[in-house]
Every structure is written in structure tokens, then in C-alpha cells.
C-alpha positions as CSV (number, residue, x, y, z in Angstrom):
1,M,0.0,0.0,0.0
2,R,1.3,3.4,-0.9
3,L,0.6,6.6,1.1
4,V,0.0,9.8,-0.7
5,R,0.1,13.1,1.1
6,Y,-3.1,15.2,0.8
7,T,-2.6,18.9,0.2
8,Y,-5.4,21.2,1.2
9,P,-6.6,23.6,-1.5
10,N,-5.7,27.2,-0.9
11,Y,-7.3,30.3,-2.2
12,R,-4.9,30.4,-5.2
13,S,-6.4,27.2,-6.7
14,F,-9.8,29.0,-6.9
15,A,-8.4,32.3,-8.3
16,P,-9.3,31.6,-12.0
17,V,-12.8,30.7,-11.2
18,L,-13.4,33.5,-8.7
19,G,-11.8,36.1,-11.0
20,G,-14.3,35.3,-13.8
21,L,-17.1,35.3,-11.3
22,D,-16.0,38.6,-10.0
23,R,-16.0,40.2,-13.5
24,A,-19.5,38.7,-14.2
25,I,-20.9,40.1,-11.0
26,D,-19.4,43.6,-11.7
27,S,-20.9,43.5,-15.2
28,F,-24.3,42.5,-13.9
29,L,-24.3,45.1,-11.2
30,A,-23.2,47.8,-13.6
31,D,-26.6,47.5,-15.4
32,F,-28.3,48.8,-12.3
33,E,-26.1,51.9,-12.0
34,P,-27.5,54.4,-14.6
35,N,-24.4,56.7,-14.9
36,A,-21.7,54.0,-14.9
37,V,-19.2,54.0,-17.7
38,R,-18.5,50.5,-18.9
39,A,-15.3,49.3,-20.4
40,I,-15.3,48.2,-24.0
41,P,-14.1,44.6,-24.5
42,L,-11.2,44.7,-27.0
43,S,-9.0,42.3,-28.9
44,V,-5.8,43.5,-30.5
45,H,-3.9,41.7,-33.2
46,E,-0.8,42.6,-35.2
47,D,0.3,41.5,-38.6
48,K,3.1,42.6,-40.8
49,D,1.6,45.9,-41.9
50,N,-1.3,46.7,-39.5
51,L,-2.6,46.7,-36.0
52,Q,-6.1,45.3,-35.9
53,V,-8.4,46.3,-33.1
54,S,-11.9,44.7,-32.6
55,A,-14.3,46.1,-30.0
56,E,-17.6,44.7,-29.0
57,L,-20.4,47.3,-29.1
58,P,-23.8,45.6,-29.1
59,G,-26.7,47.8,-29.9
60,V,-24.6,50.9,-30.8
61,T,-25.1,52.8,-34.0
62,R,-22.4,54.4,-36.2
63,E,-23.5,57.9,-35.1
64,D,-23.0,57.0,-31.4
65,V,-19.4,55.9,-31.8
66,N,-16.5,58.3,-31.2
67,I,-12.9,57.3,-32.1
68,E,-9.9,59.6,-31.4
69,L,-6.3,59.0,-32.1
70,G,-3.7,61.4,-30.7
71,D,-0.1,61.1,-29.3
72,D,-0.2,57.3,-29.9
73,V,-3.2,56.9,-27.7
74,L,-6.4,55.4,-29.2
75,S,-9.6,56.4,-27.4
76,L,-13.0,54.7,-28.1
77,S,-16.3,55.8,-26.6
78,A,-19.9,55.0,-27.4
79,T,-23.4,55.6,-26.1
80,R,-26.4,53.4,-26.3
81,K,-30.0,54.2,-25.4
82,V,-31.8,51.5,-23.4
83,A,-35.5,51.4,-22.7
84,G,-35.9,51.4,-18.9
85,A,-38.9,50.3,-16.8
86,T,-42.2,52.0,-17.1
87,T,-42.9,54.7,-14.5
88,E,-46.1,55.1,-12.5
89,A,-47.4,57.5,-15.1
90,G,-47.1,54.8,-17.8
91,T,-44.2,56.3,-19.7
92,A,-41.0,54.4,-20.4
93,A,-37.9,56.0,-19.0
94,E,-34.9,55.8,-21.3
95,Q,-31.4,55.3,-19.9
96,T,-28.1,56.1,-21.7
97,V,-25.4,53.5,-21.3
98,T,-21.8,54.9,-21.9
99,Y,-18.8,52.8,-23.0
100,A,-15.2,54.0,-23.0
101,R,-11.7,52.6,-23.4
102,S,-8.3,54.2,-24.1
103,F,-5.0,52.6,-24.5
104,S,-1.5,53.5,-25.7
105,L,-0.4,52.1,-29.1
106,P,2.8,50.1,-29.1
107,Y,4.2,52.1,-32.0
108,A,3.4,55.0,-34.3
109,V,0.6,54.6,-36.9
110,Q,-0.4,56.4,-40.1
111,A,-3.3,58.4,-38.7
112,D,-4.6,59.5,-42.1
113,K,-5.0,55.9,-43.3
114,V,-6.9,54.5,-40.2
115,S,-10.1,52.8,-41.2
116,A,-13.1,51.8,-39.1
117,E,-16.1,49.5,-39.7
118,L,-19.1,48.8,-37.5
119,K,-20.9,45.6,-38.4
120,D,-23.1,43.3,-36.3
121,G,-22.1,45.1,-33.0
122,V,-18.4,44.7,-33.6
123,L,-16.2,47.7,-34.4
124,R,-13.1,46.8,-36.4
125,L,-10.3,49.3,-36.7
126,T,-7.3,48.9,-39.0
127,L,-4.3,51.0,-38.0
128,P,-1.5,50.9,-40.6
129,K,2.0,51.0,-39.1
130,A,4.1,54.0,-39.9
131,E,6.4,53.5,-42.9
132,A,9.5,53.9,-40.8
133,L,8.6,50.9,-38.7
134,K,8.0,48.5,-41.5
135,P,10.8,46.0,-42.1
136,R,12.9,46.8,-45.2
137,K,15.0,44.5,-47.3
138,I,18.5,45.7,-47.7
139,A,20.5,44.7,-50.7
140,V,24.0,43.5,-50.2
141,N,26.6,44.8,-52.7
């Protein structure tokens, strides 16, 4: 018979589960706070020539999206109107939900060639790298 030492679980073993639960609870509770600014979920990918940014903005129209690029900082903000509960007078109160996110870009981009597309609640930005940062082939003489 072989004896195996039992190790008691500590709080670190539950950290991945509790971290996700903590974010879910914060997201749920934010819906009840009318003036809260919510963070925009982002994914950033880089290829040889561009930086691709995808942002989830469900229920947001093109007119309600604001994109700013300055000093290598990309700032995204959006607003969405949500129908609230009906009041005692029988009218529906409207709430405005605000989303915002800013982050520093890892390198300079060509600001005049940035493109943005909003389709099916997903905003896709293409930020071309500055010409000075692109790899160049050097001929050997």
C-alpha cells in the first residue's frame, strides 16, 4: 500500500474561477447603475503591416461611436439608449449607457489611413504601421 500526502486547497487554486465570477458580478451590477461608464471589451492583433483592433459594441449605431487618435493613444467611446422600466405615469424611461476605453499604441501609426467599420455590433479598426517601422529589405553589394 502506498501513502499519498493530501494537500489542502488554498485560495490560489480557486483564483481563475473567482476572477471570472467577480467580473461577471461587476458587469451584472453595472446594469443597475445608470451613470456608470462601462469598459469596452477589446481584442488587438498585429500583422506585418497593420494593427487590428476589434471592439464589442452591441446595440450601438455608427452615429454614437467616437474614435480619437492622438499622441499614440487610441480612445474609443460610445453611447447606447436602453429602454428602462415604465414609470407610474405609464411612460417608459430611457437610460443612456456609456462605454469608454483608451490605451497606448505600441508604435506610431499612419493616422490619415486608419479605417473603421461597425458591423453586427463589432467595431473593427485597421491602424497601418508608420512606414519607418515596417521592415525593409537591404541589398548586399
